C-alpha positions as CSV (number, residue, x, y, z in Angstrom):
1,X,-70.1,8.5,-73.8
2,X,-72.4,6.1,-71.9
3,X,-72.1,2.5,-70.7
4,X,-74.5,1.4,-73.4
5,X,-71.4,0.5,-75.4
6,X,-71.5,-2.7,-73.3
7,X,-75.0,-3.6,-74.5
8,X,-75.2,-2.4,-78.1
9,X,-72.8,-4.6,-80.1
10,X,-69.6,-3.2,-78.8
11,X,-69.8,-5.5,-75.8
12,X,-70.0,-8.6,-78.1
13,X,-67.2,-7.2,-80.3
14,X,-64.9,-6.6,-77.4
15,X,-65.9,-9.4,-75.0
16,X,-62.9,-11.6,-75.9
17,X,-60.7,-8.5,-75.7
18,X,-62.0,-7.7,-72.2
19,X,-61.4,-11.4,-71.3
20,X,-57.8,-11.0,-72.6
21,X,-57.2,-8.0,-70.4
22,X,-58.6,-9.9,-67.4
23,X,-56.4,-12.9,-68.1
24,X,-53.2,-10.8,-68.5
25,X,-54.0,-9.2,-65.1
26,X,-54.4,-12.7,-63.5
27,X,-51.2,-14.0,-65.1
28,X,-49.2,-10.9,-63.9
29,X,-50.6,-11.3,-60.4
30,X,-49.2,-14.9,-60.4
31,X,-45.8,-14.2,-61.9
32,X,-42.8,-14.7,-59.7
33,X,-40.1,-13.2,-61.8
34,X,-40.3,-9.4,-61.9
35,X,-41.0,-7.6,-58.6
36,X,-40.6,-4.0,-59.8
37,X,-43.0,-1.4,-61.2
38,X,-45.2,-1.9,-63.1
39,X,-45.3,-5.7,-62.7
40,X,-45.6,-5.6,-58.9
41,X,-48.8,-3.5,-59.1
42,X,-50.6,-6.7,-60.2
43,X,-49.6,-8.5,-57.1
44,X,-52.1,-6.3,-55.2
45,X,-54.7,-5.7,-57.9
46,X,-54.5,-8.7,-60.2
47,X,-57.6,-10.2,-58.4
48,X,-59.7,-7.7,-60.4
49,X,-59.0,-9.8,-63.4
50,X,-60.9,-12.6,-61.8
51,X,-63.8,-10.2,-61.0
52,X,-63.9,-9.0,-64.6
53,X,-63.8,-12.6,-65.8
54,X,-66.7,-13.6,-63.6
55,X,-68.7,-10.5,-64.5
56,X,-68.4,-11.3,-68.2
57,X,-69.2,-15.0,-67.4
58,X,-72.4,-13.9,-65.6
59,X,-73.5,-11.9,-68.6
60,X,-72.7,-14.9,-70.8
61,X,-74.8,-17.2,-68.7
62,X,-77.9,-15.0,-69.2
63,X,-77.4,-15.1,-72.9
64,X,-77.1,-18.8,-72.9
65,X,-80.1,-19.3,-70.7
66,X,-82.2,-17.1,-72.9
67,X,-81.1,-19.0,-76.0
68,X,-81.4,-22.6,-74.7
69,X,-83.4,-24.8,-72.5
70,X,-82.1,-25.5,-69.0
71,X,-81.1,-29.0,-70.2
72,X,-79.3,-27.6,-73.2
73,X,-77.6,-25.0,-70.9
74,X,-76.2,-27.7,-68.6
75,X,-75.1,-29.9,-71.5
76,X,-73.2,-27.0,-73.1
77,X,-71.6,-26.0,-69.8
78,X,-70.5,-29.6,-69.3
79,X,-68.9,-29.8,-72.7
80,X,-67.2,-26.5,-72.3
81,X,-65.7,-27.1,-68.8
82,X,-65.3,-30.7,-67.9
83,X,-63.3,-32.1,-70.8
84,X,-60.9,-29.2,-70.7
85,X,-60.4,-29.4,-66.9
86,X,-59.7,-33.2,-67.2
87,X,-57.2,-32.7,-70.1
88,X,-55.3,-29.8,-68.5
89,X,-55.4,-31.5,-65.1
90,X,-54.2,-34.9,-66.4
91,X,-51.3,-33.2,-68.2
92,X,-50.3,-31.4,-65.0
93,X,-50.6,-34.5,-62.8
94,X,-48.7,-36.6,-65.4
95,X,-45.8,-34.1,-65.5
96,X,-45.9,-34.0,-61.7
97,X,-45.6,-37.8,-61.4
98,X,-42.8,-38.0,-64.1
99,X,-40.8,-35.3,-62.3
100,X,-40.3,-37.5,-59.2
101,X,-39.4,-35.5,-56.2
102,X,-38.4,-32.3,-58.1
103,X,-41.7,-30.6,-57.9
104,X,-42.6,-32.0,-54.5
105,X,-39.6,-30.3,-53.0
106,X,-40.3,-27.0,-54.8
107,X,-42.2,-24.7,-52.5
108,X,-44.1,-22.6,-54.9
109,X,-47.7,-23.1,-53.7
110,X,-48.6,-26.1,-55.9
111,X,-51.3,-28.3,-54.6
112,X,-50.9,-31.1,-57.1
113,X,-52.4,-34.5,-56.3
114,X,-54.9,-37.0,-57.7
115,X,-57.6,-34.3,-57.5
116,X,-55.6,-32.3,-60.1
117,X,-56.8,-34.7,-62.8
118,X,-60.0,-32.7,-62.7
119,X,-58.1,-29.4,-62.2
120,X,-59.5,-29.3,-58.6
121,X,-56.1,-27.9,-57.4
122,X,-57.5,-24.5,-58.5
123,X,-60.2,-22.7,-56.4
124,X,-61.7,-21.1,-59.5
125,X,-62.8,-24.5,-60.8
126,X,-64.8,-25.3,-57.7
127,X,-66.4,-21.8,-57.9
128,X,-67.2,-21.8,-61.5
129,X,-68.9,-25.2,-61.2
130,X,-71.0,-23.8,-58.4
131,X,-72.0,-20.8,-60.5
132,X,-72.8,-22.8,-63.5
133,X,-74.9,-25.3,-61.5
134,X,-77.0,-22.6,-59.9
135,X,-77.1,-20.1,-62.8
136,X,-80.7,-21.1,-63.8
137,X,-81.8,-20.5,-60.3
138,X,-79.9,-17.3,-60.0
139,X,-81.5,-16.2,-63.3
140,X,-85.0,-16.8,-62.0
141,X,-84.3,-15.1,-58.7
142,X,-82.8,-12.0,-60.3
143,X,-85.7,-11.6,-62.7
144,X,-88.2,-11.9,-59.9
145,X,-86.4,-10.4,-56.9
146,X,-83.4,-8.5,-58.1
147,X,-82.8,-6.2,-55.1
148,X,-83.4,-9.0,-52.5
149,X,-81.1,-11.4,-54.4
150,X,-78.3,-8.9,-54.7
151,X,-78.6,-7.8,-51.0
152,X,-78.5,-11.4,-49.9
153,X,-75.3,-12.1,-51.9
154,X,-73.6,-9.1,-50.4
155,X,-74.7,-10.1,-46.9
156,X,-73.4,-13.6,-47.4
157,X,-70.1,-12.3,-48.7
158,X,-69.7,-10.0,-45.8
159,X,-70.5,-12.7,-43.2
160,X,-68.1,-15.2,-44.8
161,X,-65.3,-12.6,-45.1
162,X,-65.8,-11.3,-41.6
163,X,-66.1,-14.7,-39.9
164,X,-63.7,-17.0,-41.8
165,X,-61.2,-15.1,-44.0
166,X,-58.5,-14.8,-41.3
167,X,-59.1,-18.3,-40.0
168,X,-59.1,-20.1,-43.4
169,X,-56.6,-18.0,-45.4
170,X,-55.9,-18.9,-49.0
171,X,-56.7,-22.6,-48.7
172,X,-59.1,-23.9,-51.4
173,X,-58.5,-27.5,-50.5
174,X,-60.4,-26.8,-47.3
175,X,-64.2,-27.0,-47.9
176,X,-64.6,-23.8,-45.8
177,X,-62.0,-22.1,-47.9
178,X,-63.8,-23.1,-51.1
179,X,-67.0,-21.7,-49.8
180,X,-65.3,-18.5,-48.7
181,X,-63.8,-17.8,-52.1
182,X,-66.9,-18.9,-54.0
183,X,-69.3,-16.7,-52.0
184,X,-66.7,-13.8,-51.9
185,X,-66.9,-13.6,-55.7
186,X,-70.7,-14.4,-56.0
187,X,-71.8,-10.7,-56.0
188,X,-69.7,-9.8,-59.1
189,X,-71.0,-12.9,-61.0
190,X,-74.6,-11.9,-60.1
191,X,-74.0,-8.3,-61.1
192,X,-72.9,-9.5,-64.5
193,X,-76.2,-11.5,-64.8
194,X,-78.2,-8.6,-63.5
195,X,-76.7,-6.2,-66.1
196,X,-77.5,-8.6,-68.9
197,X,-81.1,-9.1,-67.7
198,X,-81.8,-5.4,-67.2
199,X,-79.5,-3.9,-69.9
200,X,-82.3,-1.7,-71.3
201,X,-82.7,0.1,-68.0
202,X,-79.0,0.6,-67.5
203,X,-78.2,2.5,-70.7
204,X,-78.2,5.8,-68.9
205,X,-75.2,4.8,-66.8
206,X,-72.8,7.5,-68.0
207,X,-69.1,7.2,-68.7
208,X,-68.2,10.1,-66.3
209,X,-70.1,8.2,-63.4
210,X,-68.2,5.1,-64.4
211,X,-64.8,6.8,-64.1
212,X,-65.7,8.5,-60.8
213,X,-66.9,5.2,-59.3
214,X,-63.8,3.4,-60.6
215,X,-61.6,6.0,-58.8
216,X,-63.5,5.5,-55.6
217,X,-63.2,1.7,-55.9
218,X,-59.4,2.0,-56.4
219,X,-59.1,4.2,-53.3
220,X,-61.1,1.7,-51.2
221,X,-58.9,-1.1,-52.5
222,X,-55.8,0.8,-51.5
223,X,-57.1,1.4,-48.0
224,X,-58.0,-2.3,-47.8
225,X,-54.5,-3.3,-49.0
226,X,-52.6,-1.3,-46.4
227,X,-54.9,-2.5,-43.7
228,X,-55.8,1.1,-42.8
229,X,-59.4,0.1,-42.3
230,X,-60.5,-1.8,-39.1
231,X,-61.2,-5.5,-39.6
232,X,-65.1,-5.3,-39.6
233,X,-65.0,-2.5,-42.2
234,X,-62.6,-4.4,-44.3
235,X,-65.0,-7.3,-44.5
236,X,-67.7,-4.9,-45.6
237,X,-65.6,-3.1,-48.2
238,X,-64.3,-6.2,-49.9
239,X,-67.5,-7.4,-51.5
240,X,-68.4,-3.8,-52.5
241,X,-65.2,-3.7,-54.7
242,X,-67.2,-5.9,-57.1
243,X,-69.3,-3.0,-58.0
244,X,-66.3,-1.2,-59.5
245,X,-66.0,-3.9,-62.2
246,X,-68.8,-2.4,-64.4
247,X,-67.0,1.0,-64.2
248,X,-63.6,-0.6,-65.2
249,X,-65.2,-2.5,-68.1
250,X,-67.0,0.6,-69.4
251,X,-63.7,2.5,-69.4
252,X,-61.9,-0.4,-71.2
253,X,-64.5,-0.6,-73.9
254,X,-64.2,3.1,-74.5
255,X,-60.4,2.8,-74.8
256,X,-60.7,-0.2,-77.2
257,X,-62.9,1.8,-79.5
258,X,-60.0,4.2,-80.0
259,X,-57.3,1.5,-80.1
260,X,-55.5,-0.1,-83.1
261,X,-56.5,-3.6,-84.2
262,X,-52.9,-4.5,-83.6
263,X,-53.6,-4.1,-79.9
264,X,-57.1,-5.5,-79.8
265,X,-56.3,-8.7,-81.8
266,X,-53.6,-10.2,-79.5
267,X,-55.8,-9.4,-76.4
268,X,-58.8,-11.0,-78.2
269,X,-56.7,-14.1,-78.9
270,X,-55.8,-14.4,-75.2
271,X,-59.4,-13.8,-74.2
272,X,-60.7,-16.6,-76.5
273,X,-58.2,-19.0,-74.7
274,X,-58.6,-17.5,-71.2
275,X,-60.1,-20.5,-69.5
276,X,-57.4,-22.8,-70.9
277,X,-54.7,-20.3,-69.9
278,X,-56.1,-20.0,-66.4
279,X,-56.0,-23.8,-66.0
280,X,-52.4,-24.2,-67.0
281,X,-50.4,-21.0,-66.5
282,X,-49.7,-21.3,-62.8
283,X,-48.3,-24.8,-63.2
284,X,-46.2,-23.6,-66.1
285,X,-44.9,-20.6,-64.1
286,X,-44.1,-22.5,-61.0
287,X,-43.2,-26.0,-62.1
288,X,-41.4,-25.6,-65.4
289,X,-39.8,-22.2,-65.4
290,X,-38.8,-21.9,-61.7
291,X,-37.3,-25.4,-61.8
292,X,-35.4,-25.4,-65.0
293,X,-34.4,-21.8,-65.7
294,X,-33.8,-20.1,-62.3
295,X,-30.5,-18.6,-63.4
296,X,-32.0,-16.8,-66.5
297,X,-32.8,-13.2,-66.7
298,X,-36.1,-12.5,-64.8
299,X,-37.6,-10.5,-67.6
300,X,-36.8,-13.3,-70.1
301,X,-38.5,-15.7,-67.6
302,X,-41.5,-13.6,-67.5
303,X,-41.8,-13.4,-71.3
304,X,-41.1,-17.1,-71.7
305,X,-43.7,-18.1,-69.1
306,X,-46.4,-16.1,-70.9
307,X,-45.5,-17.5,-74.3
308,X,-45.3,-21.1,-73.0
309,X,-48.5,-20.8,-71.1
310,X,-50.4,-19.6,-74.2
311,X,-48.9,-22.3,-76.4
312,X,-49.9,-25.1,-73.9
313,X,-53.4,-23.5,-73.6
314,X,-53.8,-23.4,-77.4
315,X,-52.8,-27.0,-77.7
316,X,-55.3,-28.1,-75.0
317,X,-58.0,-26.1,-76.7
318,X,-57.1,-27.6,-80.1
319,X,-57.3,-31.2,-78.7
320,X,-60.7,-30.5,-77.0
321,X,-62.1,-29.0,-80.2
322,X,-60.9,-32.0,-82.3
323,X,-62.9,-34.2,-79.9
324,X,-65.9,-32.0,-80.5
325,X,-66.0,-30.8,-76.9
326,X,-65.5,-27.1,-77.7
327,X,-69.0,-25.8,-77.2
328,X,-69.3,-22.3,-75.7
């Protein structure tokens, strides 16, 4: 079993399913209701969902750049991202204003303000705009200087993490915080692009090697989580965790090949709406459910938050597509 399953049709078949797994991981990392096993595992490792999402996005950017001119590429990215961000952001900001002081007094990490109209209360939006804007340039560099380009991305991630991570913290309304999180995740996005560009050369990447590397990656992440590693080494290990994403995706594709369609189809549905879900789910979790139903059973809250987030995301997607903005 080799990683060529990613490149020879199965990747396309399972791309939305992989996105669905990534989105579930992200949602579980943001949930505030169940703090027991297995849900609490995602509090530490849900960030890998973002890495998988960015890896797949990097692969998708290469496909789009190969099929369209740069002008068409930017037009399609604009149609896919901006109308959706504005719609989801306007809904969140509108609800925030209508709620009066209720949400303002709720300390759940919301950063709602006028900037939310463009969904700029989320660090991921800043980062994905940056990746989209520079994708044609990244594509050219990776084709001409693959090793130098990847090395520079890792060096930049290391410097940013080593110099600024502790000072800035999780603050994406700070320009330095935006730069930190964007550059931190740049290596995994470029790895996705690199895999798509040189897929023919990577088909000997065997499943056993993938599994071994994934285990090593998990061990590094555990050491990083418990702060067992000294600070300089932590900054070095963090960007290297991005390399484990290819291993994780390879294993997931292998599992999906043996899974029932009853499992694959719901994950695929979530994956197809992953961007919409990402834009709204934290607001749904924090603002609506924690405010209105705090006395409910926590597991019921968890299930309700997932269902409501998916419904809101589907409605946003439906509205955007009706306006002919749904270009992939």
